[in-house]
N, C-alpha and C positions, 0 to 999 in steps of 0.2 A: 604624474605620477614618479615619485622616486622609489626606487626598490634597494633596498639593502641587500647584503649578504647571505642573515638570516633569514629573511623573506625566501629568497633564493632559494637556499637548500629546503625550509620548509614546503617550498612550491613544488620540488623537484623530489623529494620523498612522498609528500602526500598524493602525488597523482600516481607516482607507481606504487605504491600500497593500496591504491583505489583501481589500479589496472589489473594487480595481480588477484584481488581479492574480488574482481565482477561487478565494479560498484559500476555501473557506467555513466547512472543520474551523477553521482559526486565528483566522478572524473571528468564530466562537462562543467561538472561548476567550478573545479579548482581553475580550471582553465578562464572561464569567465571573471572569475576572481581576479586571476594577476593581469588580464586582458579584456577590463570591461565595454572596449569600443571595438573590439574582435582580432581574433586572429588569423596568419596564413601560413602554409607551409611550403616550401621548395623543397618537393622531393618527388624523383633527385635532383640532387644540386645543379644546378644549371636549368634547369625547365621553370619558366613562369610560375611566382607561387600561386597556389589555390587555395579557398577560402577551408578555414582550419578543421570546422565542426565536422565538414562532410569527411576530408579525409580522415580523420581520428574516426569516424564510425564505418570507414572502408577497411580500416585497420584492424577495430575493434571485431568487425563480423567475421574478418579472414584471420584472427592470431590470437583473438582474449581468449584464454584457458590452453593456448599452445606454446605460448611464449611467456616469463615470468620476469620482470625488469627490476634492475637495481642499479647506483648509480653511485660508484666508486668511486670517480672524479668528479669534483664541480668547480672550476677554474674562472675567476672572474678578470672583468674588464671596468672600464667604468660608462657610469651612463646609461644604466641600464642592458648593459652586454654581460655576458657569461654563456660558456661553452660547458659542455658535460659529457663522459663518456659511461654511457648507457651497456651494461653487462646483460645479456641476454643468455637465459638458460632456456635450450629446449628441450622436455624430456620425450625420448624415443625409443619405445620398446625396451624400455628397464633403466637406460641409460640417460644420461642428461648430457645435451650437447652444448657449448658454451660458443659465443662467438660475441664481438664487441663494435658497437656503432659511434658515430662523434656528431654531436648536435652541437650548432649554436643557437644564439637565441637574443634578438634585442628587445627589449620592453621599452618604449618609451608613447606618451600621451595615451595610455589606456589601452595602445595596441601592441601588439608580437607577431615579429616575424621569426618564424624556424626553420632551419635551412638542416638536413641530414643529408648526411656523408652517407654511403655503405661498400662493400666492396661489390657491388653489384654492376658496374660499369665495366665495360670492355676496353681492354688494350688499346693502344695506338701507339705508332711513334713520336706522337707529343706527350700523352700521360706517359709513358717510358721511358723519355728524358728526363722529365719531372722529379720521376721515382729515382733514375740514378742520382740525378744532382741532391737531390734530399739524401740518400742516404752515405754518398760522397762528401758533403760537407759534415755531416754527424761524425763519420769516421774519422776525418780528419781533425776537427776539433778534439778527441777523444785522445788522438794521439801525439796531440799537440802539435802538428804541423800547421804554423799558422801560412806561410804562405801558401800551401796546398789548398788552405780552408777559403782564404779569399782569393783564389784562382777559379776556385770551382764557382765564383757568384760571376766573377768577371764571366767566365766560358758560359757560363751562362744566360745572365743577362746585362754584362755590363756593368757599367754605374748606376742603371737606369732602373733603382730598387730602390723602397722605402720602407720602414716598420716602423710599423703604430706600437705601441707600448708604454703603460694599457692602452688595449682597443678601445676606442672612445673618445681617444683625444686626438691631438693634433701628428699626425707621422713627423717621421724622423727621418733625415737623408738616411740611406742604408747603412754608407760605409763609416762612418763616423760613429754609427751609433753598434756597430758589431764590433767596432776598435776597441768603444769602451765595453763591451761585454767581456772580449775577449782577456783586455787588461785586467779584468775587476773580477773574473769567474773562471776564467781555461786553467789554472793552474789545482782549483780546487772543487771543481766540478763536471764531472761527465755524465753525459747528453745519452741516454739509455731509449732508443727510438722503439715503443713497443707496438706503435700499430702506425701504418701510413696508409689513406686511403686518398685514391686521386681519381676525381670523379673527370666524366665525359667531358666537361666543359675547362678542362683543365684547370680545375682548382683543388687544391691539397689540402688534405687535415691529419695531422702529426697527434699522437699521444707520444709523448718525451717525459721520463723519470730523470730526475734531474738530482743525481747522487753525492753527493760530500758526506765527508767527516765534520761532526759538532761534537767537541770534547767527548774526540776516540769513539764516537759511534755513529755508526751510519743514519743519514737519513737521506730521504726522498722526497723531495717536492714535485708533483707533477707539473706537467705544462700543458697544455692543449694549443698547439702553432697552426695557423691556415698561412698557407701560399697562395697567391691567386697570381695568374702569367696573362696578361694581355698585351696587345700591342704596345703601350705605354711603358711596359716595363715590369717590374715583380715587385708585390703586397702584400709584405709580412704583418700580421696581425699575431702578436705570442698573449695566451689570456694564460694566470698561474695562479694556484690554489692560495698564496700568499697575499694576491694584490686582491 
């Protein structure tokens, strides 16, 4: 089963509306329609995936009617992969408290895997180091500090990293890909990180607003970026609204 961006947008907005209106049967039917062979959810990230309907029923029992979901950013990869920013509004004592979570999805052969990144993971020395690396490399990019930008990668992972862009395609060697992005975009684009979530497994998800001027007008294209740190180095995956 192939899935295109219009189908992805329709799925996300439909299941969000069904959650918000309390349509439990329709909510699960929407998931069955996109994943007729079943779906699993990795929640929290780093734990073994669990049966999707079971997890959804638990979330429904605990939070439906207390939290309302919308999806301001839907970013696309290739081969049935996409990622979203979920905006969660929770009315409490007459005030609405808002937070965001980051999810990634893979839809293939009638099955779907969902991974939920949330801010609930405890901080460790490893996750703090990952968060520090991420903020430094974005800051160096925005300041035009090329040597410092690449040094941040060298210090964190050496040359053992690759970049999958768009996700779902073969990864590219990291340094040449970043050189290409630097020469193509650094002078015109600022990377404003809006949310950084580092899971206990030391995997990170980042919501980035890519700011540039087009015909004298400010324009923002959002990306959702994933960083996975393992014994074999760093793996980066870039999802963009424009892909």
